[in-house]
N, C-alpha and C positions, 0 to 999 in steps of 0.2 A: 162305093169304090168303082171308078170307071174301068179299071183293069179287069174287074170281074164281070162287067156287064156284057162282054162279048161271048161269055161261055154259056152254052145251052144248058138248061135245066131239064130234069126228067120227072116222070110221074112219081107220086107217093102212094103207097097203099099199106093197108094193115097186113100183118103176117098171115099167110095161109094157115088154116087150122089143120091139125093140132100143133101148137107151138108152146112150149113151157120153158122159157129161158131161166137159167139159174144164176142168181146174183152172186152166189158163193164162189163161182168161178173167177170172180173179180177180186183182186187183192183188197180193195177198200172194204168189201163186205164179208170177207172170208171169216173173220173172227168176231163178228157181231152176234148179238143174241137173236134168237128166232123172231122175237117181237120186232126188233129193229129191221131185220131183213124183210119181214112181212110188211112193215110200214112203207118201205121203199117200193116193194113189189106192188102194193096196192095203189101207190101214187104214180106208178109208171104206166106208159102206154106203148104199144109195139108199133113200129113202122118199118116198111121196106122201101129202100130208095134205089133207083137205077143208076148205073154207071154214067158219070157225067154231071150228076146233080151237085150243085154247091150247097153244102150244109149250112155254112155261115161264113161271113167275112170278118177280117180283122177289124177290131173296134166296134163290131156290132154288139148290141146288148144281148146278154145271154139269159133267156127265159128258162131254158132247159139245158141239161147236160145229157150225155149219151153213153150207154153201155153197148159195145160192139158185140153182137152175137155171131155174125158171119160176114164175110166180105172184107174189103180193104178201104181205108180212108187215108188220104194224103193231107198232111198239114204243111203249109208253105207260107212264105212271105213273098211279096212283090217289091223289089227295090225301086228307088225313084226312076231309074232308067228303064223300068219295065221288065227287068230280069226276074225270073221266078226261081226262088231258092227253096228246095224241099228240106224241111226240118224234121219230119218224122213220118213213118208209115205205121198205121195201127190196124190191127185185125182182132179176131175173136178173143175176148178176155180183157181187152183194154177199155178204158174210159176216154172220153174226149169232151172238152168243154167245161170240165168241172173246176179248173183253176180260175175261171172267170170270177168266182166268188171272192178271190183275193185281189182282183184287178179292177175294182170299182164296177163289177158286174159286166165287164166287156171282154170279148174274146181277144186273145193275143196273137192269133194267126188266122189264116184262111183254111177252110176245110172242104175238100172235094171228094166225092165218091169215085174211086178208080176201078172198083169191081163191085157189082151189086151187093148191097149190104142189108142186113136185118139188125135193127137197133131197138134198144129200150130207151125211151125218152123220159127223163125224170125232171120235174121242176127244180130249178136251182134253189128256190125258196125253201123247199123241203130239206135239201141238204144243209142249207144255212141254219134252219131252225133246229134240225136234229143234232148238228154239231154242238150247239149251245147246251143241249140236254145230255149228250152222251160223250163221256170221256173216251170210251173205246172207239167211237167213230172219229173223234178228233185225232186220236193217236193213229188210227188207220189212215186218215187223210195225210198226216205227216209222213207215214211210212210209204204211202202210195207216191207222194211227191218225191221222196228220197229215191225210191226205186226208179222213177222216171229220170231223175237227174243222173243217177248212177249209170243207167243204161246209156245215156248220152255221153257221159264221161268216158266210159269204157270204149264206146265207138270212136270217139275222138282220139283216144290213146292208141287204139289199134290202127286207125288210119294214118297216124303219124309214123308208125313203125313198119307198116306193110306196103308192099308194092301194089300196083293196080291189079295184077292177076291174083294176088293173095287176098285182096279185099273182095273180089268176086267169089273166090273160093270160100271165104268166110260167110258170105251171104248165102251160098248154096248149102253150106253145112247147117245153117240154122233151119233150113227147109227139110233136112233129112229126117226120116222117122227115127225114133230113139231105140227101136227094137231090132235094127238090122245093121250089119257091117258090110255086107256084100250084096251085089245085084240090086241096088237101090234105084227105083224108078219113080219119078214124080214130074208134075208140070209146074212151070213158073207161075207164081200167083198173079203177076201183072206183066205188062209188056216190057221189053228190053230197054226201050228209051227211058221209061220211068225208073227202071233199075239203075241205069247209068246216072240219072239225075240224083237218085237217092244216095249213090255212092260218090257223088261229087265228080263225075267224069263226063267229058265230052264224048259224043258218039264215036268218033274215030279212035280215041283212047280206049274206050270200052271194047270195041271190036278187036283191036290189037291185043289187049289184055286177055280177052276171051280166047283168042287163038293160042296165046302162050299157055294159058291154063289147060286147054285141050292137050297140047303137046306134052306138058309136064305131068299130067295126071291121068291121061287117057279117058277123061269123061267124054260123053257123047251128047251133043246138043242138036236137036232137030226142031227148029221153031221154038215152041215153049216146052218141048219134051226133053227131059234130062235123064240120062242113064249114067250111073256111077258104079263101076265094078268093085271098088274097094274104098271104104270110108277111111281106112288107115292111111292110104296113099294120099288122099286129099288132105287129111289132117296134117300129115308130115309136111306137105307143101305149104300149107297155111301157117302152121304153128312151129315148124322146125323142131328143135330139140325139146320144146315144151309140149309137143304133141302127146306123149304118154300120159300126162296128167289129165288130158281131156278124153281119154279112152278107157273108162272103167268097163266092167263086164257088161255084156249085152243085157238089156233090160234095165240097166242103171245109167246108161249113157246120158251125159249132159253136155250140150254144146252151148257155150256162152254166146 
């Protein structure tokens, strides 16, 4: 793909030791037997990739799929006119590339590293062979695919109902720790331009929406640094009258 050839790649290395990734943190493997998990663990190898590396291109053959242990990966399409459309952002606990086994062995999107990642690489043939032998794994694969599509469906539904400032607020809510309601401080996981692309906004629209969000919720943004005085205030702005259902007791908080 010519559109990908202009992007620089970065070096690959094995994980620094010690590193013991847990496959059970990934939905597909969560309910498998110890023997099944060990089978995938033994077949995997660990790799670290630097920001800017292209992991694979759309329509490339998929020899391996990946479990993300840390960092961020962008999935995107390139339209005929050269426009890039971001379709997903994946981080620790997600898989990427596994759906190729249902697509004639080819990837259905492009994948780029946007923040340094640590990955487990597992041969797709291992997944294909094991699915034929394990009904639990086949069910887990279906559940994983359902969760993936449900996440996209929910995002599309929210985008249709929310204003641009609310969509940014929803993005920030997903980054908030689940154990605090006040004095929340964190850094954005990747740059604002990519956040705007992920949310389907142009740069100018994103900047205006961010200013509205600041004024309405009193959040403070300094570069990538975010400070939120009250999670309730941000939730009320994002979810309106539905906000109370997203605010259980501290320690049980869940932000969709």
